[in-house]
Backbone bond lengths (Angstrom), bond angles and torsions (degrees), N, CA, C in turn:
res aa  C-N    CA-C-N  psi(-1)  N-CA   C-N-CA  omega(-1)  CA-C   N-CA-C  phi
1 A - - - 1.460 - - 1.525 109.39 -
2 S 1.313 115.24 144.06 1.466 119.72 179.52 1.527 109.34 -83.05
3 P 1.340 116.86 154.26 1.463 120.44 -179.58 1.537 110.20 -66.61
4 P 1.322 116.89 154.58 1.471 119.25 179.37 1.523 111.28 -62.46
5 I 1.315 115.20 150.30 1.469 121.08 179.90 1.532 108.53 -82.43
6 P 1.344 117.76 128.49 1.467 119.64 178.65 1.537 110.46 -62.82
7 E 1.300 116.14 150.39 1.468 121.34 -177.11 1.538 111.89 -55.15
8 W 1.320 118.03 -39.36 1.460 121.00 -177.76 1.522 112.29 -68.92
9 R 1.357 118.38 -14.71 1.460 122.04 -176.77 1.532 112.59 -104.25
10 R 1.306 118.56 -0.37 1.464 122.43 -176.50 1.532 110.70 -66.91
11 T 1.338 114.52 138.47 1.474 120.68 -179.09 1.522 111.90 -127.76
12 D 1.333 117.81 12.84 1.452 119.47 -175.23 1.528 113.08 -65.85
13 G 1.318 118.99 -13.82 1.453 121.60 176.66 1.523 113.73 -89.55
14 Y 1.328 117.31 -3.62 1.463 120.60 179.81 1.520 110.35 -65.03
15 R 1.299 116.40 136.16 1.460 120.95 -179.36 1.533 111.49 -71.34
16 F 1.330 116.92 -38.14 1.461 121.63 -177.69 1.529 109.24 -117.24
17 P 1.347 117.53 148.30 1.473 119.61 178.40 1.529 111.03 -69.02
18 A 1.309 115.09 166.87 1.461 120.62 177.42 1.526 110.12 -60.13
19 H 1.303 116.26 149.55 1.462 121.97 -179.71 1.527 111.02 -55.43
20 A 1.321 116.85 -43.86 1.465 120.75 -178.55 1.527 111.41 -61.69
21 D 1.328 117.46 -36.99 1.457 120.88 178.73 1.522 110.47 -65.83
22 S 1.320 116.93 -42.03 1.471 120.80 178.37 1.526 111.16 -63.78
23 V 1.311 116.81 -42.99 1.465 121.40 179.32 1.522 110.31 -63.17
24 R 1.323 116.89 -44.30 1.469 121.00 -179.92 1.530 110.32 -61.08
25 R 1.332 117.61 -44.06 1.465 119.78 -179.85 1.524 111.78 -66.64
26 L 1.312 118.00 -36.02 1.466 120.45 176.34 1.524 111.24 -66.74
27 Q 1.323 117.16 -38.89 1.460 120.38 177.27 1.518 110.88 -64.91
28 Y 1.330 117.18 -42.23 1.468 120.55 177.23 1.526 110.15 -60.77
29 T 1.321 116.65 -41.57 1.469 120.36 -179.81 1.520 110.89 -62.91
30 A 1.325 117.15 -44.04 1.468 120.42 179.49 1.530 110.71 -63.35
31 Q 1.327 116.74 -42.90 1.467 119.59 179.34 1.526 110.55 -66.31
32 A 1.325 117.05 -40.48 1.461 120.41 -180.00 1.525 110.89 -64.44
33 M 1.318 117.57 -37.24 1.468 120.48 177.92 1.527 110.68 -63.19
34 Q 1.322 116.98 -41.36 1.470 120.27 177.72 1.525 110.34 -65.22
35 L 1.317 116.46 -42.73 1.462 120.07 179.83 1.531 111.52 -65.75
36 R 1.315 117.63 -33.90 1.464 120.25 176.77 1.523 110.02 -63.18
37 E 1.314 117.25 -36.98 1.465 120.42 175.97 1.531 110.14 -64.89
38 Y 1.334 116.65 -41.90 1.461 119.99 177.08 1.531 110.39 -60.58
39 C 1.326 116.89 -44.30 1.472 120.95 -179.58 1.526 110.91 -61.27
40 A 1.309 117.67 -38.42 1.462 121.73 -175.94 1.528 112.84 -79.34
41 D 1.319 117.62 -19.22 1.466 121.75 -176.90 1.527 109.55 -88.19
42 R 1.306 117.59 98.43 1.462 122.58 -176.82 1.528 112.89 -68.04
43 R 1.338 117.52 -9.93 1.470 119.79 176.51 1.517 112.13 -75.29
44 L 1.335 117.34 -19.82 1.461 120.82 179.57 1.523 109.80 -81.55
45 P 1.320 117.10 137.21 1.472 120.31 -179.44 1.536 111.35 -64.58
46 D 1.327 115.60 144.58 1.460 121.01 179.36 1.523 112.18 -57.25
47 D 1.321 117.43 -39.18 1.471 120.58 -179.85 1.525 111.26 -61.66
48 F 1.329 116.85 -38.99 1.465 121.21 178.70 1.525 110.15 -62.74
49 V 1.334 116.31 -48.33 1.461 120.76 -178.19 1.526 110.38 -65.18
50 R 1.319 117.30 -44.66 1.467 121.35 179.90 1.527 110.88 -60.07
51 E 1.319 117.45 -42.82 1.468 120.61 179.75 1.525 110.90 -63.29
52 R 1.314 117.31 -40.75 1.470 120.83 178.85 1.529 111.33 -66.28
53 L 1.325 116.51 -38.93 1.468 120.31 177.31 1.524 110.71 -64.82
54 Q 1.324 117.02 -40.88 1.464 120.46 178.50 1.522 111.19 -65.35
55 R 1.309 116.68 -40.11 1.466 120.93 178.13 1.525 110.27 -62.46
56 F 1.326 116.41 -44.56 1.467 120.99 178.23 1.532 110.15 -63.96
57 G 1.320 117.39 -38.87 1.455 121.27 177.74 1.519 112.83 -61.91
58 R 1.321 116.96 -35.11 1.471 119.69 176.66 1.526 110.49 -65.86
59 I 1.315 117.41 -31.28 1.465 121.35 178.51 1.526 110.68 -74.90
60 T 1.342 116.37 -45.27 1.466 120.35 -175.17 1.522 113.52 -82.63
61 G 1.341 116.55 -19.47 1.455 119.36 -177.37 1.520 112.94 80.41
62 R 1.325 116.83 14.61 1.470 122.56 179.12 1.515 109.06 -121.90
63 E 1.306 116.15 161.74 1.457 119.80 170.89 1.525 106.44 -85.95
64 E 1.318 116.76 113.29 1.460 121.07 -174.79 1.522 110.79 -97.81
65 S 1.320 115.19 146.84 1.458 123.56 174.39 1.514 106.90 -142.46
66 C 1.308 116.14 173.49 1.468 118.57 178.32 1.524 110.89 -60.65
67 T 1.319 117.20 -32.80 1.460 121.45 178.38 1.515 112.16 -72.57
68 S 1.340 117.40 -40.05 1.464 119.89 -177.82 1.517 113.07 -66.78
69 L 1.328 117.07 -18.47 1.468 119.77 -179.60 1.517 112.11 -66.69
70 M 1.327 117.39 -18.24 1.459 120.09 178.88 1.529 112.09 -68.77
71 D 1.325 117.67 -12.73 1.470 121.56 177.99 1.526 112.57 -72.20
72 Y 1.332 116.33 -16.53 1.462 119.55 -175.30 1.501 111.63 -95.32
């Protein structure tokens, strides 16, 4: 568990998320869109698609599948 956030550092009242958080979510969305194309293209080998999903999962910290990409 991470240490508690000091009162002077709290940002829960911010209307918009941090810039870095927005950029990270946009990057995940772009990668997920590409992976969805890979999932839909039956000409691509299953091993290729599975490896790309696993690589993306290491970045996101989730177990990714063709179905989970719809979350992005």
